[in-house]
C-alpha positions, 0 to 999 in steps of 0.5 A, a space after each residue: 177098527 177095534 175088531 181088527 185090533 182084537 184080531 191082531 192081538 189074538 194072532 200075535 198072542 197065539 204065535 207067541 205062545 206057540 213059540 213058547 210051547 204054550 197053548 192059549 186057551 181062548 185062541 178060538 174065541 171071538 171077543 164080544 166087548 172091549 172089556 173082554 179083550 182087555 181081560 184076555 190081554 191082561 192074562 197074556 201079559 201076566 203069563 208072558 212075565 212068568 215065562 220070560 222072567 223079565 226084570 219087572 212087569 211091563 206096564 201094559 197101559 203104555 203099549 197102545 199100538 201094534 208097534 208097541 206090542 211088537 217092541 214088547 215081544 222083541 225085547 223079551 225075546 232078546 232078553 231070553 236069548 241074548 241076555 246072558 251073552 250080552 251080560 258076559 260081554 259087557 262084564 268082559 270088555 264093557 263099561 257102565 258109566 254112571 256119574 256119582 251122586 256127589 258130583 257137581 250139579 252141572 254133571 248130573 245132566 249126563 245120562 248113564 252110558 254103556 260102552 263096549 270095546 271091540 278089536 277092529 277085526 270085530 266090527 261086523 259083530 259090533 254092527 250086528 249087536 247094534 242092529 238086533 238091539 237097535 241101541 246106540 251107535 258103532 264108532 270106528 276108531 281106526 287110528 286107535 285100532 279098535 271099535 266102540 259100541 256106545 249106548 247113551 240115549 236113555 231109552 237105549 240104555 234102559 233097553 240094554 239094562 233090561 236085557 242083561 239085568 239078572 244075568 250079571 256075575 261079576 262085581 261090575 253089577 255095582 255099576 249096573 245097579 247105580 244105572 238102575 237107580 238113576 233110571 228109576 229116579 229119572 222115571 219118577 222125577 220126570 213124570 212128576 215134573 211133566 204133570 206140572 206142565 200145562 201141555 206136557 213135554 212130548 220128549 219127556 212123555 216119549 221117554 217115560 212111556 218107553 221105560 218102566 221101573 227096574 228091579 235091582 237083581 242079585 248076581 246070577 248064581 245059576 250053573 255056568 253051563 246053563 246059559 251063554 254068559 261065559 261065551 260073552 265073557 270069553 269074547 271079551 277076555 278069553 282066548 284059544 291057543 295052539 302051542 307047538 314045541 320040541 319035547 325036552 331031550 326028545 327028537 319029537 314035537 308036542 302040540 298043546 291046546 289051551 283055553 285061557 281066561 285072565 281077569 283083574 284081581 279086584 274091581 276098581 270101586 269099593 262096595 257101599 261098606 268101603 270093602 274091596 270087591 274081588 273077581 275071585 268068586 267068579 274066576 273060582 266058579 269058572 275054574 271049578 266048572 273046567 276042573 282046573 286050578 286058579 292062578 294068581 299073577 302079577 306083572 309090571 307094565 310102565 312102572 305099575 304092578 297089575 294083579 290078575 287071576 288066570 284059569 287055563 284048560 290044558 288037559 283032555 278032560 278040561 278041553 272036552 268041557 270047553 269044547 262041549 260048552 262052546 258048541 252049545 253056546 257059540 262065540 260071536 266074535 272072530 274068536 269063534 273062528 279060532 275056536 273052530 280051528 282049535 276044536 278041529 285040532 282037538 278032534 285030531 288029537 282025540 282020534 290019532 295017537 301020533 302027533 306026526 299025523 296031524 302036526 303039519 295041519 296044526 302048523 298050517 292053522 297057526 299061520 292064520 290064527 289069533 293075532 296072525 289071523 287074516 281070514 275072516 268069515 262071518 257066516 256064524 252071525 247069520 246062522 247062530 242059535 241065539 237068533 233063531 227066535 227072530 228067524 223062525 
């Protein structure tokens, strides 16, 4: 049995390093002892952590079965492929809820939870993300016109935080860090309590063996064009538009293409020093990336004033940057379909000087676009660049 287990590990390690373009030096060796196999495993874990760059090194002592090893590989692959996208999505349309430490003792029993809101048409995306992560459950709210992906069991919350930790770019990292502190405290306290029990608690053992202490990481300051964070954020807060209007004092029509992001000015909570947290640093970075100006906006809704920042691409240069980015890091919501239609008109604009040559197509596309869209095809979820690590 030991020899079969060693052979399994060898084949799994070899396959994994082949995917990472690494050669495992001992892949043709035969183990002469369990100690030698253990040494090889230790070296593998260290190299895995160096190259996948997880938040914290997994405690390999917790992974004693073939199933556990497979789960370790999958969560690291999920992190490397989906981490930036999921971080952006949560920062756009998600909430990380953690009970404040100064609340009454009765509320402390509630776990941190992550809730992501989707419009009703994006139910396939919610189901897709739940399926690949195996976290939480999807709740349909037909009477309210939206769908929720709700993650609240401890192992699922830990898994999703592990995947996105280090990829956050907005003040919402404050809530993520609180959740990490909660999980770390739970791990330490639950382990200490469990040691006091005569036979241990199977449920507590299951949880503490599936989670490790997490490192609190700073905001991701890498260039926006280096990962899929902006794709996830756009699926939450962005939109594409095709504006068709008559030119002033001219007997002609103009077709304008826009990509637009709007976010609140300030985060709803203060930092540890009591200071207001602003979204300006990240919206400014997006503006610089697109080469456009950041606008400040205020509006009154039901006697309340809302302040926000907006960036908008509208010229040939900025629209080209938008086109290239989302071709490299695709959207996954139904906004992917809007982008493809938007990109189709952009291509016609770049290859035809006369608006009249593509005006009819632009008008036709607008009938089934954005809020008026009735045609939904989800092939992009079956064949997306993020999931190639699972299908190869």
